[in-house]
TORROGU-464701 format. One record per residue (C-alpha): z, x, y; residue in one letter; chain; residue number from 1. Coordinates in steps of 0.001 Angstrom, whole numbers, padded with zeros to 6 digits. Example, Ala and Ser with C-alpha at 12.3 -4.5 7.8 and 13.67 -1.06 7.14 Angstrom:
<recs>
Z|X|Y|type|mol|seq
007800|012300|-004500|A|A|1 $
007140|013670|-001060|S|A|2 $
</recs>
This chain:
<recs>
Z|X|Y|type|mol|seq
-093017|-080554|007834|X|A|1 $
-094203|-077078|006163|X|A|2 $
-094003|-075402|009550|X|A|3 $
-090258|-076048|009774|X|A|4 $
-089512|-074431|006310|X|A|5 $
-088894|-070954|007612|X|A|6 $
-086584|-072147|010156|X|A|7 $
-084612|-074261|007645|X|A|8 $
-084454|-071212|005365|X|A|9 $
-083258|-069009|008076|X|A|10 $
-080431|-071379|009172|X|A|11 $
-079477|-071876|005580|X|A|12 $
-079191|-068035|005229|X|A|13 $
-076975|-067826|008233|X|A|14 $
-074819|-070538|006894|X|A|15 $
-074416|-068807|003580|X|A|16 $
-073781|-065431|005259|X|A|17 $
-071121|-066812|007516|X|A|18 $
-069394|-068589|004580|X|A|19 $
-069336|-065509|002637|X|A|20 $
-067855|-063512|005493|X|A|21 $
-065245|-066097|006144|X|A|22 $
-064383|-065927|002358|X|A|23 $
-064213|-062221|002364|X|A|24 $
-061651|-062241|005213|X|A|25 $
-059611|-064930|003403|X|A|26 $
-059578|-063198|000099|X|A|27 $
-058716|-059401|000254|X|A|28 $
-060822|-057116|-001758|X|A|29 $
-059546|-055914|-005105|X|A|30 $
-060680|-052369|-004246|X|A|31 $
-057896|-051022|-001922|X|A|32 $
-058647|-048114|000482|X|A|33 $
-056719|-044896|-000341|X|A|34 $
-053175|-044902|001124|X|A|35 $
-052806|-042689|004133|X|A|36 $
-050924|-039385|003551|X|A|37 $
-047555|-039150|004859|X|A|38 $
-045433|-036061|005697|X|A|39 $
-041824|-036294|004658|X|A|40 $
-039525|-034713|007274|X|A|41 $
-036364|-033427|005864|X|A|42 $
-033067|-034799|007311|X|A|43 $
-031713|-032698|010101|X|A|44 $
-028912|-030324|009141|X|A|45 $
-025901|-030514|011288|X|A|46 $
-025475|-027237|013284|X|A|47 $
-022801|-024823|012001|X|A|48 $
-020136|-024197|014605|X|A|49 $
-020340|-020809|016125|X|A|50 $
-018627|-018203|014111|X|A|51 $
-018473|-020328|010998|X|A|52 $
-020398|-019045|007869|X|A|53 $
-022128|-021318|005503|X|A|54 $
-019826|-020326|002575|X|A|55 $
-018486|-022863|000121|X|A|56 $
-014784|-022924|-000162|X|A|57 $
-014207|-020750|002966|X|A|58 $
-011904|-023500|004329|X|A|59 $
-009910|-023714|001185|X|A|60 $
-007379|-021119|002050|X|A|61 $
-003800|-022121|001914|X|A|62 $
-002832|-023383|005537|X|A|63 $
000297|-021187|005670|X|A|64 $
-002092|-018207|005501|X|A|65 $
-004127|-019263|008280|X|A|66 $
-003773|-019301|012127|X|A|67 $
-006419|-020502|014468|X|A|68 $
-008978|-020255|011677|X|A|69 $
-008162|-016659|010953|X|A|70 $
-007105|-015826|007226|X|A|71 $
-004586|-012868|007450|X|A|72 $
-004812|-009901|005193|X|A|73 $
-001468|-008739|003883|X|A|74 $
-000047|-005335|004308|X|A|75 $
002395|-003625|001869|X|A|76 $
004314|-001963|004891|X|A|77 $
004044|-004493|007740|X|A|78 $
005667|-007829|007055|X|A|79 $
004508|-010813|009121|X|A|80 $
005765|-014164|010403|X|A|81 $
003800|-016283|007809|X|A|82 $
005764|-018193|005143|X|A|83 $
003610|-018335|001891|X|A|84 $
003969|-018910|-001761|X|A|85 $
002459|-015963|-003300|X|A|86 $
002633|-013310|-006034|X|A|87 $
001793|-009659|-005147|X|A|88 $
001416|-006482|-007023|X|A|89 $
000632|-003005|-005589|X|A|90 $
-000064|000343|-007410|X|A|91 $
000779|003394|-005181|X|A|92 $
-000471|007043|-005622|X|A|93 $
000724|009881|-003517|X|A|94 $
-000547|013441|-002860|X|A|95 $
000769|015871|-000466|X|A|96 $
001420|019372|000429|X|A|97 $
003816|021053|002779|X|A|98 $
005121|024442|003898|X|A|99 $
008697|025946|003696|X|A|100 $
010773|028550|002018|X|A|101 $
013670|028529|-000391|X|A|102 $
015841|031390|-001610|X|A|103 $
016611|031235|-005339|X|A|104 $
018714|034196|-006562|X|A|105 $
017134|037207|-005224|X|A|106 $
013640|035612|-005201|X|A|107 $
012297|034012|-001906|X|A|108 $
009605|031315|-002585|X|A|109 $
007605|030441|000609|X|A|110 $
004090|029105|001569|X|A|111 $
002497|025872|000689|X|A|112 $
003799|023428|-002044|X|A|113 $
001929|020751|-003661|X|A|114 $
003285|017527|-004983|X|A|115 $
002064|014188|-006283|X|A|116 $
003562|010828|-007118|X|A|117 $
002942|007324|-008401|X|A|118 $
004644|004079|-008033|X|A|119 $
004489|000314|-008066|X|A|120 $
005606|-002775|-006110|X|A|121 $
005877|-006329|-007473|X|A|122 $
006959|-009231|-005373|X|A|123 $
007153|-013036|-005196|X|A|124 $
007593|-015322|-002351|X|A|125 $
008216|-019050|-002208|X|A|126 $
007698|-021181|000749|X|A|127 $
009590|-024245|001482|X|A|128 $
010166|-026943|004290|X|A|129 $
006970|-025767|005965|X|A|130 $
008537|-022941|008005|X|A|131 $
010819|-021050|005601|X|A|132 $
010475|-018776|002690|X|A|133 $
012365|-016703|000144|X|A|134 $
011200|-013577|-001467|X|A|135 $
012256|-010865|-004211|X|A|136 $
010578|-007459|-004720|X|A|137 $
010935|-004511|-006986|X|A|138 $
009798|-001001|-005997|X|A|139 $
009504|002136|-007992|X|A|140 $
008240|005609|-007079|X|A|141 $
008181|009043|-008982|X|A|142 $
006928|012301|-007360|X|A|143 $
007189|015924|-008399|X|A|144 $
005904|019452|-007520|X|A|145 $
002709|020046|-009450|X|A|146 $
002784|023812|-009949|X|A|147 $
005393|026422|-010744|X|A|148 $
006717|027214|-007223|X|A|149 $
006352|023496|-006162|X|A|150 $
008339|022345|-009159|X|A|151 $
011212|024802|-008290|X|A|152 $
011313|023968|-004469|X|A|153 $
010442|020254|-004473|X|A|154 $
011629|019359|-007901|X|A|155 $
011194|015744|-009449|X|A|156 $
012589|012638|-007840|X|A|157 $
012596|008803|-009279|X|A|158 $
013733|006050|-007008|X|A|159 $
014006|002376|-007785|X|A|160 $
014715|-000465|-005403|X|A|161 $
015263|-004310|-005681|X|A|162 $
015491|-006467|-002594|X|A|163 $
015917|-010169|-001644|X|A|164 $
014583|-011605|001675|X|A|165 $
014444|-014749|003748|X|A|166 $
012007|-015697|006478|X|A|167 $
012412|-018514|009154|X|A|168 $
009387|-018960|011255|X|A|169 $
008468|-020764|014543|X|A|170 $
004813|-021716|015306|X|A|171 $
003780|-021518|018941|X|A|172 $
000510|-023332|019467|X|A|173 $
-002264|-022827|016908|X|A|174 $
-002734|-019050|017148|X|A|175 $
000839|-017592|017320|X|A|176 $
003874|-017619|014930|X|A|177 $
007200|-015892|015387|X|A|178 $
009834|-015259|012661|X|A|179 $
013251|-013927|011857|X|A|180 $
013336|-011926|008660|X|A|181 $
016549|-010793|006854|X|A|182 $
016315|-008504|003942|X|A|183 $
018863|-006622|001709|X|A|184 $
018614|-004433|-001271|X|A|185 $
019919|-001852|-003645|X|A|186 $
018145|001294|-004571|X|A|187 $
019378|003669|-007344|X|A|188 $
017658|007082|-007502|X|A|189 $
017715|010283|-009475|X|A|190 $
016471|013861|-008413|X|A|191 $
015959|016908|-010566|X|A|192 $
016549|019797|-008018|X|A|193 $
015690|022884|-010183|X|A|194 $
015492|025392|-007420|X|A|195 $
018703|024418|-005623|X|A|196 $
020666|023962|-009056|X|A|197 $
019750|027398|-010103|X|A|198 $
020687|028692|-006557|X|A|199 $
024044|027023|-006810|X|A|200 $
024791|028354|-010430|X|A|201 $
023833|031868|-009290|X|A|202 $
026138|031631|-006312|X|A|203 $
028886|030276|-008404|X|A|204 $
028463|033137|-011025|X|A|205 $
028530|035703|-008217|X|A|206 $
031854|034270|-007095|X|A|207 $
033248|034565|-010720|X|A|208 $
032902|030992|-011750|X|A|209 $
029856|030371|-013913|X|A|210 $
030686|026806|-014818|X|A|211 $
028188|024248|-013731|X|A|212 $
028001|020478|-013923|X|A|213 $
025055|018169|-014061|X|A|214 $
025474|017732|-010263|X|A|215 $
024169|021227|-009637|X|A|216 $
020741|020315|-011157|X|A|217 $
020673|016501|-011160|X|A|218 $
021348|014654|-007928|X|A|219 $
022025|010882|-007971|X|A|220 $
021797|008442|-005204|X|A|221 $
022551|004701|-004811|X|A|222 $
021494|003229|-001604|X|A|223 $
022415|-000220|-000069|X|A|224 $
020269|-001426|002772|X|A|225 $
020588|-004409|005096|X|A|226 $
017588|-005015|007457|X|A|227 $
017205|-007766|009990|X|A|228 $
013886|-008004|011738|X|A|229 $
011724|-010130|014158|X|A|230 $
008036|-010431|013302|X|A|231 $
004945|-011945|014939|X|A|232 $
001528|-013117|013426|X|A|233 $
-001266|-013741|016217|X|A|234 $
-004772|-014743|015804|X|A|235 $
-006471|-014710|019207|X|A|236 $
-009846|-014893|017746|X|A|237 $
-011189|-016439|014438|X|A|238 $
-012061|-013109|012763|X|A|239 $
-009182|-011037|014336|X|A|240 $
-005633|-011083|013523|X|A|241 $
-002302|-008986|014750|X|A|242 $
000802|-008552|012728|X|A|243 $
003661|-006870|014097|X|A|244 $
007482|-006375|013386|X|A|245 $
010635|-004880|014940|X|A|246 $
013566|-003973|012613|X|A|247 $
016951|-002356|012507|X|A|248 $
018295|-001049|009239|X|A|249 $
021949|-000331|008063|X|A|250 $
021865|002064|005103|X|A|251 $
024864|003388|002978|X|A|252 $
024145|005985|000284|X|A|253 $
026486|007145|-002415|X|A|254 $
025609|010643|-003433|X|A|255 $
027101|013326|-005864|X|A|256 $
029201|014715|-002876|X|A|257 $
030329|011291|-001665|X|A|258 $
029071|008533|000791|X|A|259 $
026954|008693|003889|X|A|260 $
025738|006051|006142|X|A|261 $
023080|005744|008783|X|A|262 $
021132|003287|010885|X|A|263 $
017372|003313|011812|X|A|264 $
015069|001575|014226|X|A|265 $
011704|000602|012808|X|A|266 $
008474|-000861|014034|X|A|267 $
004903|-001649|012751|X|A|268 $
001624|-003194|013684|X|A|269 $
-001455|-004227|011556|X|A|270 $
-004759|-005298|012911|X|A|271 $
-007338|-006835|010731|X|A|272 $
-010841|-007971|011196|X|A|273 $
-012642|-010378|008818|X|A|274 $
-016435|-010048|008729|X|A|275 $
-016470|-013257|006608|X|A|276 $
-015435|-015321|009518|X|A|277 $
-018614|-014557|011410|X|A|278 $
-021116|-013571|008565|X|A|279 $
-021712|-014006|004788|X|A|280 $
-020156|-010475|004166|X|A|281 $
-016797|-011004|002320|X|A|282 $
-015311|-007719|003711|X|A|283 $
-012228|-007250|005909|X|A|284 $
-010853|-004159|007620|X|A|285 $
-007291|-003266|008568|X|A|286 $
-005663|-000596|010690|X|A|287 $
-001912|000084|010082|X|A|288 $
000794|002075|011965|X|A|289 $
004587|002038|011139|X|A|290 $
007513|004202|012530|X|A|291 $
010927|004763|011438|X|A|292 $
013579|006568|013714|X|A|293 $
017147|007064|012675|X|A|294 $
019747|006384|015403|X|A|295 $
022825|007562|013548|X|A|296 $
023775|009505|010280|X|A|297 $
022328|012438|008515|X|A|298 $
020790|010884|005548|X|A|299 $
017858|009316|007159|X|A|300 $
014775|010979|008727|X|A|301 $
011704|010037|010965|X|A|302 $
008762|008669|008976|X|A|303 $
005490|007786|010511|X|A|304 $
002514|006085|008689|X|A|305 $
-000985|005937|010121|X|A|306 $
-004015|004530|008211|X|A|307 $
-006231|001704|007299|X|A|308 $
-007495|-000478|004520|X|A|309 $
-010539|-002387|003382|X|A|310 $
-010279|-005942|001638|X|A|311 $
-012385|-008353|-000306|X|A|312 $
-012124|-011688|001423|X|A|313 $
-014512|-013684|-000543|X|A|314 $
-011813|-015822|-002302|X|A|315 $
-009441|-017915|-000062|X|A|316 $
-006473|-017760|-002414|X|A|317 $
-006771|-014043|-003156|X|A|318 $
-006180|-010935|-001180|X|A|319 $
-007571|-007773|-002862|X|A|320 $
-007587|-004449|-000990|X|A|321 $
-007316|-000692|-000741|X|A|322 $
-004935|000935|002010|X|A|323 $
-004812|004654|002623|X|A|324 $
-002273|006094|005150|X|A|325 $
-001222|009499|006164|X|A|326 $
002573|009966|006232|X|A|327 $
004487|012273|008441|X|A|328 $
007991|013178|006803|X|A|329 $
009685|015875|004850|X|A|330 $
009772|015389|001137|X|A|331 $
013136|017151|000900|X|A|332 $
015359|019230|003069|X|A|333 $
014015|022619|001931|X|A|334 $
010513|022025|003287|X|A|335 $
008996|021421|006745|X|A|336 $
007831|018008|008197|X|A|337 $
004140|017464|008118|X|A|338 $
001210|014951|008189|X|A|339 $
-000151|016193|004908|X|A|340 $
001098|013457|002709|X|A|341 $
-001614|010685|001538|X|A|342 $
-000551|007437|-000035|X|A|343 $
-003197|005156|-001446|X|A|344 $
-002140|001511|-002264|X|A|345 $
-004330|-000723|-004338|X|A|346 $
-002932|-004334|-003654|X|A|347 $
-003506|-007772|-005093|X|A|348 $
-001922|-010825|-003722|X|A|349 $
-002576|-014329|-004981|X|A|350 $
-001669|-017313|-002798|X|A|351 $
-001253|-021162|-003628|X|A|352 $
</recs>
């Protein structure tokens, strides 16, 4: 009997161990193993379409200002085919010099004459029925010779103009819009012509009549303009836009000596490139050319503008820029035509 005790003890030990193992499997341990470390993978970001910057609010521009994704930059001298509701204001500064000669009494003034000027443009446009707009603008410009001889030969001139206009546009696809524009305005002006006034008085005295009226020194002018035009706005590529127009103007001027009339053909083109459309740089560049050529009358002259501008494009409802152009014209009839006139225009236009 005693010889079987170790065997019985061994069997009993196995039975207890098996029961303990079964109980351990049935009842989980209160001591949990450490949770495995997990790596959180961020949600995938949808790819940005080619050419679109990740800039908040970039797509908030008024639809009437956009063609084919391109946000057009306005030009003070090249009207386009877009119909927008907007308010605009421009500050214009002018500096130039030209050559010429003028006989004032027994004194001949010749050489280079310098002049400067300042002006402003204020405008409002209202869009209605999707493809139409009406506008109003007021323009004022003052220029004068800035030294003794220039003040005598060039004098001082003040001009003011108010105009009303209408645009009817026709979209062609997503990238092109054509329009018919009709503008009419009135522009009173005053010129202080010291040199020519003194010369006229001297000639009258030499002829035995020294009486002189205001018209010998002060020249007045009231101009009436009617200008129909066709315009185009085209955006072949998201950052690039083209604005162009073709016009024909009918002008009547009431001067001291009577009325004169003339007609003129005009054209202009503006090219703008917006870096904000392909990057995060809110800068746009613009190149501008305009040309006016009279076809009849003697009161109008050839005028050409060539230049460019830089714009801040970071706000979809705002256009803010600086444009500088060189102008070819004669500031008055006593001096020569030259490219030496520079106009700097600081413009702000808000759209809604």
